[in-house]
Every structure is written in C-alpha cells, then in structure tokens.
C-alpha positions in Angstrom: 0.0 0.0 0.0 1.3 3.4 -0.9 3.0 5.5 1.7 3.5 8.5 -0.6 3.8 11.8 1.3 1.9 14.8 0.1 2.5 18.5 0.3 1.9 19.8 3.9 -1.6 20.9 4.6 -2.6 24.5 4.1 -5.0 24.0 7.1 -2.5 23.1 9.8 0.7 22.6 7.9 2.9 25.2 9.6 4.1 22.7 12.1 4.7 19.9 9.6 7.4 19.4 6.9 5.2 17.2 4.7 1.6 16.2 4.5 -0.1 12.9 5.5 0.2 9.7 3.4 -2.6 8.7 1.1 -3.6 6.1 3.6 -3.7 8.5 6.5 -5.7 11.0 4.4 -8.3 8.3 3.7 -8.5 7.3 7.3 -8.6 10.8 8.6 -11.2 12.4 6.3 -14.8 13.0 7.4 -16.1 15.0 4.4 -17.7 11.8 3.0 -20.3 12.0 5.7 -20.1 15.3 7.5 -21.0 17.2 4.3 -24.5 16.4 5.6 -23.9 19.3 8.0 -23.2 21.9 5.3 -26.3 24.0 5.9 -25.7 24.1 9.7 -22.0 24.9 9.2 -22.8 27.8 6.9 -25.5 29.1 9.3 -23.0 28.9 12.2 -20.4 30.7 10.2 -22.8 33.5 9.2 -23.7 34.1 12.9 -20.0 34.0 13.9 -19.1 36.5 11.2 -22.0 38.8 12.3 -20.8 38.7 15.9 -17.2 39.4 14.9 -18.4 42.5 12.9 -20.6 43.6 15.8 -17.6 43.4 18.1 -15.4 45.3 15.6 -13.1 42.2 15.3 -13.6 42.2 11.6 -14.8 45.1 9.4 -18.3 45.5 8.0 -16.9 45.1 4.5 -15.3 41.8 5.4 -18.5 40.6 7.0 -20.5 41.5 3.9 -18.1 39.7 1.7 -18.2 36.6 3.9 -22.0 36.6 4.0 -22.3 36.9 0.2 -19.7 34.2 -0.3 -21.4 31.8 2.1 -24.7 32.3 0.4 -23.0 31.4 -2.9 -21.5 28.3 -1.4 -24.9 27.2 0.0 -26.4 27.6 -3.4 -23.5 25.5 -5.0 -23.9 22.7 -2.5 -27.6 22.6 -2.8 -27.6 22.4 -6.6 -24.8 19.9 -6.7 -22.1 22.0 -8.4 -19.8 22.2 -5.3 -16.7 20.0 -5.4 -15.9 18.3 -2.1 -12.2 17.6 -1.6 -11.0 14.7 0.6 -7.6 16.4 1.2 -9.5 19.3 3.0 -10.7 16.7 5.5 -14.1 18.0 6.6 -17.0 20.2 5.8 -15.5 23.2 7.7 -12.4 23.4 5.6 -14.1 22.6 2.3 -16.4 25.6 2.9 -13.6 27.9 4.2 -11.3 27.0 1.3 -14.0 27.6 -1.3 -14.9 30.9 0.5 -11.3 32.0 0.0 -11.5 31.2 -3.7 -14.6 33.4 -4.0 -13.8 36.4 -1.8 -10.0 36.2 -1.0 -8.5 37.6 2.1 -11.7 38.2 4.2 -12.3 34.5 4.2 -9.2 34.0 6.2 -10.5 36.2 9.0 -13.7 34.1 9.5 -12.0 31.6 11.7 -10.9 34.3 14.2 -11.9 33.4 17.8 -13.2 29.9 17.0 -11.9 26.4 16.4 -13.2 23.4 14.5 -13.9 22.0 17.9 -16.6 24.5 18.8 -17.7 24.7 15.2 -18.5 21.0 14.8 -20.2 20.9 18.2 -22.4 23.8 17.1 -23.2 22.1 13.8 -24.3 18.9 15.4 -26.5 20.7 17.9 -28.1 22.7 15.1 -28.6 19.5 13.1 -30.2 17.6 16.0 -32.4 20.5 17.0 -33.8 20.6 13.5 -34.2 16.8 13.3 -36.0 16.6 16.6 -38.5 19.1 15.3 -39.0 17.1 12.1 -39.3 13.9 14.1 -42.0 15.5 16.3 -44.0 16.3 13.2 -43.8 12.8 11.8 -44.7 11.3 15.3 -47.6 13.6 15.5 -48.8 12.5 12.1 -48.6 8.9 13.3 -50.6 9.8 16.3 -53.2 11.4 14.1 -53.6 8.3 12.0 -53.8 6.1 15.0 -56.4 8.5 16.5 -58.6 8.4 13.4 -58.5 4.6 13.2 -59.2 4.4 17.0 -62.2 6.8 16.6 -63.7 4.7 13.9 -63.3 1.5 16.0 -64.4 2.3 19.5 -67.1 -0.4 19.2 -65.1 -2.9 17.1 -64.5 -5.6 19.7 -61.5 -7.9 19.8 -59.7 -10.1 22.3 -57.3 -8.3 24.6 -54.3 -10.5 25.2 -51.8 -11.3 27.9 -49.0 -13.8 27.1 -50.6 -13.6 23.6 -53.5 -15.6 24.9 -57.1 -14.4 25.1 -57.6 -12.3 28.2 -60.6 -10.0 28.2 -62.7 -8.3 25.5 -61.6 -4.8 24.4 -62.2 -2.6 21.5 -59.8 -2.2 18.6 -60.0 1.6 19.2 -58.9 1.1 22.8 -55.9 -1.0 21.7 -54.8 1.6 19.2 -55.2 4.4 21.8 -52.5 2.7 23.9 -50.1 3.4 21.1 -51.2 7.0 20.9 -50.1 7.3 24.5 -46.8 5.5 23.9 -45.9 7.7 20.9 -46.9 10.8 23.0 -44.3 9.9 25.5 -41.8 9.5 22.7 -42.6 13.0 21.6 -42.2 14.3 25.2 -38.8 12.6 25.5 -37.6 14.2 22.3 -38.8 17.6 23.4 -37.0 17.2 26.7 -33.9 16.1 24.9 -34.2 19.2 22.7 -33.8 21.4 25.8 -30.3 20.1 26.3 -29.5 20.1 22.6 -30.5 23.8 22.4 -27.4 25.2 24.1 -24.7 27.1 22.2 -21.0 26.0 22.3 -19.8 28.5 19.7 -17.1 30.8 20.9 -15.6 28.2 23.3 -12.8 27.9 20.6 -10.5 25.0 21.0 -11.3 24.3 24.7 -10.5 27.4 26.9 -12.3 30.3 25.3 -10.6 33.1 23.5 -8.7 36.4 24.2 -10.8 38.2 21.6 -13.7 40.3 22.9 -16.4 38.1 21.5 -20.1 38.1 22.5 -21.1 34.5 22.8 -24.6 35.4 23.9 -25.1 37.3 20.7 -24.0 34.3 18.7 -26.4 32.1 20.6 -29.2 34.5 20.0 -28.5 34.7 16.3 -28.6 30.9 16.0 -31.8 30.6 18.1 -30.2 28.8 21.0 -31.9 29.0 24.4 -28.7 29.5 26.3 -24.9 29.8 26.0 -22.9 26.9 27.4 -21.1 28.3 30.5 -18.0 26.1 30.4 -15.8 26.2 27.2 -14.2 22.8 28.0 -17.6 21.1 28.4 -18.9 22.9 25.3 -16.4 21.4 22.9 -16.1 17.9 24.4 -19.6 17.0 25.5 -21.6 14.6 23.4 -24.0 13.4 26.0 -26.7 15.4 24.2 -26.1 13.2 21.2 -26.2 10.0 23.4 -29.4 11.2 24.9 -30.9 11.7 21.4 -29.9 8.1 20.5 -31.3 6.8 23.7 -34.7 8.5 23.1 -34.6 7.3 19.5 -33.9 3.7 20.7 -37.0 3.8 23.0 -39.1 5.2 20.1 -37.9 2.5 17.8 -38.7 -0.2 20.3 -42.2 1.2 20.7 -42.6 1.2 16.9 -41.4 -2.4 16.8 -44.1 -3.5 19.2 -46.8 -2.0 17.0 -45.1 -3.5 14.0 -45.1 -7.0 15.6 -48.8 -6.7 16.3 -49.4 -5.7 12.7 -47.5 -8.7 11.5 -49.6 -11.0 13.8 -52.9 -9.3 13.0 -52.3 -9.7 9.2 -51.6 -13.4 9.3 -54.3 -15.8 8.0 -54.5 -17.2 11.5 -55.7 -13.9 12.9 -56.9 -12.0 9.8 -57.8 -9.0 11.9 -56.4 -6.5 9.4 -55.5 -6.2 5.7 -52.5 -4.2 4.7 -52.5 -2.3 1.4 -50.3 -3.4 -1.6 -48.1 -0.3 -1.0 -46.6 -1.7 2.2 -46.5 -5.4 1.4 -44.5 -7.6 -1.0 -44.9 -11.0 -2.6 -42.9 -14.2 -2.9 -40.7 -15.2 -5.7 -42.0 -18.8 -5.5 -45.4 -18.7 -3.7 -48.0 -16.7 -5.7 -50.5 -16.5 -2.8 -48.2 -14.7 -0.4 -48.7 -11.1 0.7 -45.9 -10.4 3.2 -45.9 -7.6 5.7 -42.3 -6.6 4.9 -42.6 -3.0 5.9 -43.8 -3.9 9.4 -41.1 -6.6 9.7 -38.4 -4.1 8.7 -39.7 -1.6 11.3 -39.6 -4.5 13.8 -36.0 -5.1 13.0 -34.7 -1.5 13.0 -34.2 -1.2 16.8 -31.2 -3.5 16.4 -29.6 -1.0 14.2 -30.6 2.0 16.2 -29.6 0.4 19.5 -26.3 -0.5 17.9 -25.7 3.2 17.1 -26.4 4.1 20.7 -23.8 1.5 21.9 -21.3 2.8 19.3 -21.4 6.4 20.6 -21.5 5.3 24.3 -18.4 3.2 23.7 -16.6 6.1 21.9 -17.4 8.4 24.9 -16.5 5.9 27.6 -13.3 6.9 29.2 -12.6 9.7 26.7 -10.6 12.5 28.5 -11.5 16.2 28.1 -11.4 18.0 25.8 -11.6 17.1 22.1 -10.3 13.8 20.7 -10.4 12.7 17.1 -12.6 9.8 18.5 -15.5 12.3 18.4 -15.3 12.3 14.6 -17.0 8.9 14.9 -20.2 10.4 16.4 -21.7 11.6 13.2 -22.4 8.5 11.1 -24.4 6.8 13.9 -26.4 10.0 14.5 -27.1 10.5 10.8 -28.0 6.8 10.4 -30.3 6.8 13.4 -32.2 9.9 12.3 -32.7 8.6 8.8 -33.7 5.1 9.9 -36.1 6.3 12.6 -37.7 9.0 10.4 -38.5 6.6 7.5 -39.8 4.0 10.0 -42.2 6.5 11.6 -43.4 7.7 8.2 -44.0 4.2 6.8 -45.8 3.1 10.0 -48.0 6.2 9.8 -49.0 5.4 6.2 -49.6 1.7 7.0 -52.0 2.6 9.8 -53.8 5.1 7.5 -54.3 2.5 4.7 -55.0 -0.5 7.0 -58.4 -2.2 6.6 -60.1 -3.7 9.7 -61.8 -7.1 9.6 -64.3 -6.6 12.4 -66.0 -9.9 11.9 -62.7 -11.8 12.4 -62.0 -9.9 15.6 -65.5 -10.7 16.8 -65.1 -14.4 15.9 -61.9 -14.6 17.9 -63.8 -13.6 21.0 -65.7 -16.9 20.8 -62.4 -18.7 21.8 -60.5 -18.5 25.0 -63.4 -17.5 27.3 -62.7 -13.8 27.5 -65.5 -13.2 30.0 -64.2 -15.5 32.7 -63.1 -12.6 34.9 -66.6 -11.0 34.5 -68.0 -14.3 35.8 -65.7 -14.1 38.8 -66.6 -10.4 39.4 -70.3 -11.4 39.2 -69.9 -14.0 41.9 -68.3 -11.3 44.1 -71.0 -8.8 43.5 -74.1 -11.0 43.3 -73.2 -13.8 45.8 -70.8 -11.9 48.0 -68.0 -14.4 47.4 -64.4 -13.5 48.3 -62.6 -12.9 45.1 -60.2 -15.9 45.5 -63.2 -18.2 46.0 -64.9 -16.6 43.0 -61.8 -17.0 40.9 -61.7 -20.8 41.7 -65.4 -21.3 40.9 -65.0 -19.4 37.6 -62.0 -21.5 36.7 -64.1 -24.7 37.3 -66.8 -23.3 35.0 -64.2 -22.5 32.3 -63.0 -26.1 32.6 -66.6 -27.3 32.1 -66.9 -25.1 29.0 -63.7 -26.6 27.6 -65.0 -30.1 28.2 -68.2 -29.3 26.4 -66.3 -27.3 23.7 -68.5 -24.2 23.9 -68.3 -20.6 25.0 -69.2 -19.7 28.5 -72.4 -17.9 27.5 -73.6 -21.1 25.7 -73.4 -23.3 28.9 -76.7 -24.4 30.4 -77.6 -22.8 33.7 -78.1 -26.2 35.3 -74.6 -27.3 34.4 -73.1 -24.2 35.9 -75.3 -24.7 39.0 -73.7 -28.1 39.6 -70.5 -26.1 40.3 -72.2 -23.1 42.0 -75.8 -23.7 43.0 -76.6 -20.1 43.8 -76.1 -18.9 40.2 -79.3 -17.8 38.4 -80.2 -16.4 34.9 -78.6 -13.1 35.7 -75.2 -14.7 35.0 -75.8 -14.5 31.3 -75.8 -10.7 31.4 -72.1 -10.7 32.3 -71.1 -13.6 30.0 -72.1 -11.6 26.9 -69.1 -10.1 25.1 -70.6 -6.6 24.6 -71.8 -6.4 28.1 -68.4 -7.3 29.5 -66.7 -4.6 27.3 -69.3 -1.9 28.2 -68.9 -2.7 31.9 -65.3 -1.6 32.0 -66.1 2.1 32.3 -63.5 3.0 34.9 -61.1 5.8 34.0 -58.9 4.6 31.1 -61.0 1.5 30.6 -62.2 -0.1 27.4 -65.9 0.8 27.5 -66.7 2.6 24.2 -68.0 5.7 25.9 -64.9 6.0 28.1 -62.6 5.4 25.1 -64.3 8.2 23.2 -63.8 10.6 26.2 -60.1 9.6 26.5 -59.6 10.0 22.7 -61.1 13.5 22.8 -58.8 14.4 25.7 -55.8 12.9 23.9 -56.6 14.9 20.8 -56.3 18.1 22.8 -53.3 17.0 24.9 -51.3 16.1 21.8 -52.8 18.7 19.5 -54.0 16.2 17.0 -56.8 18.1 15.4 -56.1 19.6 12.0 -56.7 23.3 11.5 -60.4 23.9 10.9 -61.6 20.8 12.7 
C-alpha cells in the first residue's frame, strides 16, 4: 500500500514538513459523511461573522463579503455544483477554502476566535435540533392516523391478550389508543432532549475560550439557542446530548417495533384482523399466494440498528478524556443513520396505519375462543353472591373447565350445568357472560368501555394537539 507523502496541509501545515500519506488521508477524512452538516455549518459561520463584525473584530466590509460568499457556497452545494475535496478533511475546511476562492482575504478572517472543535459541536446541535423538530412532526402524524382509526373502531370488539392468549374483551380503538399514549411519551422525551441540545457552544474555541472580545450570547441568540454553554471545556467535548438523542430514538424505535409486531400478527391468516395495502406489502418469488408484511417486519428489525448506534457512541465516549479527541469524529455516522432510519420507520408506520383495513368480523369471531368473560363471571360472583374474590376465581375456573369439556363458549353453557358447580347462580349470570356487556362494563377511567374510550380519545386529541386546523 502506498506511503507516498503529500504537500503539507494549508490548514494546519505550519508545524509539519510534509503532508499525510494517502492512507492517512483516507483514514482521517470525514467529508464523505459530515457534508450532511453543510447547511448548519454555513448558518453557524454567518452568525459567527456577524458577531465578529458587531464586536469590531472584523470590518463590516469583510462581514458583507463573507455573508455573500457563504450564500453562494450554500447555493452551489444545494444544486450539486460544489466539489468536495478529501484532502481538505471536513465540511468546515471545504467551505472555508471555497470561500477564500470566492472572496479572497476576508475568508481567512472568518476563523478568528473559533476552532473546528466548537464549530462542529455547534453544527451537530443545530442539526439535531432541526431533526428533533421534524421527528416530532412525523410522530404527531402517526398519532393522528392512530387516533382516526381508533375513533372509527371504539365499538369494534376484539380479544385483549396477555401472554398472547385471550384475556378480556376490548375494542380495537382502545388497543390503538394505547399506542397514541406511547408515541406521545416519545414526543415528550424528544422535546425534553431538545432542551439540552439547544445550548450554544460556539465561541468556546479549542477548549479554553478566546482572548478576543467576542459576544457568545449574541451568537447564541442569532442561532436561536436558548442559552450559552457556560464552560468552554464542556462545550467542545460533551456529546451526552447526542447520546441522549440516541437513547430516546432507541426507545421510540422499540415502541414502533411493538406495534409492527402486532401488525404482523394481525395480518396473518390465523388472525386475519387487518388487511394491509399493496403499497406496504411484498410478494414471494415462488409462492403466488403470499402477501408479506415486509414494511412492518423491517420496522420490527430497526431497533437492532438504532440500539447499535447508541452502543457505538456510548463506547466512543466511555473513558474519553477532556477536551476534544479525534474519536469524536465517529459520532456523526451513527447519528445520521439513526435519524434517517427512525424517520422513515415512523413515516411508513403512519402510512400503513392510515391504509390499514379492519376485519371486524374476524375480531368478533376470535372472541368466541379463550373464554374472555371468565373474569366477569368471577366479578359477578363477588357482587351478586358476596363471594371472596379468590373463591370466585376458583369457581369461575371450574366453570371454564366445564366449557372446555363441552367445547362451547361460557355464554352457551346451560344454567343447570353451571349450578352443579355453584348452586346459587341464576339467569342473571348470562348478562355478564355476553361479550358486549363485558366490554361496556369496564367504564373505569382509562377502561375499554366505548364511551370511556371516546372521552379519552377526545382528551388525547387536545393534549397532543392532534386536530387539523379547521376541525
């Protein structure tokens, strides 16, 4: 492998007699991925230049030239005409070098009172702040689609499951409403994370601040940051805000995977509770009848990737001394990958829910298996016959065993057969064994009774601001 030495770098070459080898150049560069930050880098440079001019550290003429040059570079990168150079290492020096080509000497004044250390920390915070806002929008859209489907299905009854076995009757709307709450907590976690992302490190320079009379509070204000980071050493070296973002993203991805798993199960021919649209399913190369829920399966798998990114950055930060180390260059690819992976997962899940068709009759049929009103029978024995619950539970269990023996639903048992187990039972028992009655009876706060679900959905729409304008 070639060890050819290059000309010393114009960025930091004063200390060196020659430049890095080709191998080192390839190993060291980050432009292949940190070009993603070009818009944030330009935004930060504009604010820094404006502050330098305000503090009379650079002239107004230099500031104007810098602003015009940065606008031109933004346009070039956006339209694809900008040439990124590996030898310039990163997005910062690619932009600064091009700025010098465009405006000459004023470009060399832009880096006064800052370092690439505080520059990249600022870029990442600007990037994450924007991505959190976009993720909140996509999560809100998912909540809206869940809410609309839930509203339509407050009286569509299905088995509620524990251990994936029939437990009690619930409505499909009630089930979907659980995910509205879960996604709501994801949104809250992202917003809480955003508070710590929204702090400005710019002006911390390399690690110890600067001797120039800068105004860091002005820079923070220009960039829309809530506060200025009070310790320069912490400002350039901390990445716990990125780790927090990855942690929140991991929780969100896990929540999505739970819903994805249920979609996979519901869409099987064994359940047949839902039908997915052609847009989010695929076929088989050999079995013509197949309609596979590949979108849901991929969403189910994505937490492995996102959790891996969390572990990657946690490992990079573990034991890393202050302040900056080149190790921190490795923080960007996991961040970018997580944002992209999570964003598309949320969007696809939202569209799947929107297009999903409900098979209410299959859900109703499933309630004829597994004796979902057994608990209601036990509760009836407590209320009607004043039995202690543990005794009622035992009696109800014996009646369930009888229904299994006769291969029928509880409500189809003859009263005289049930009375052989509990003589005090009368015809009123059939009122609690009916599926609809059992669901309607659970009207406690947060329960599955349709009227209660409607109230909670209306409250959730307000709490999470799910109504479209004009609704």
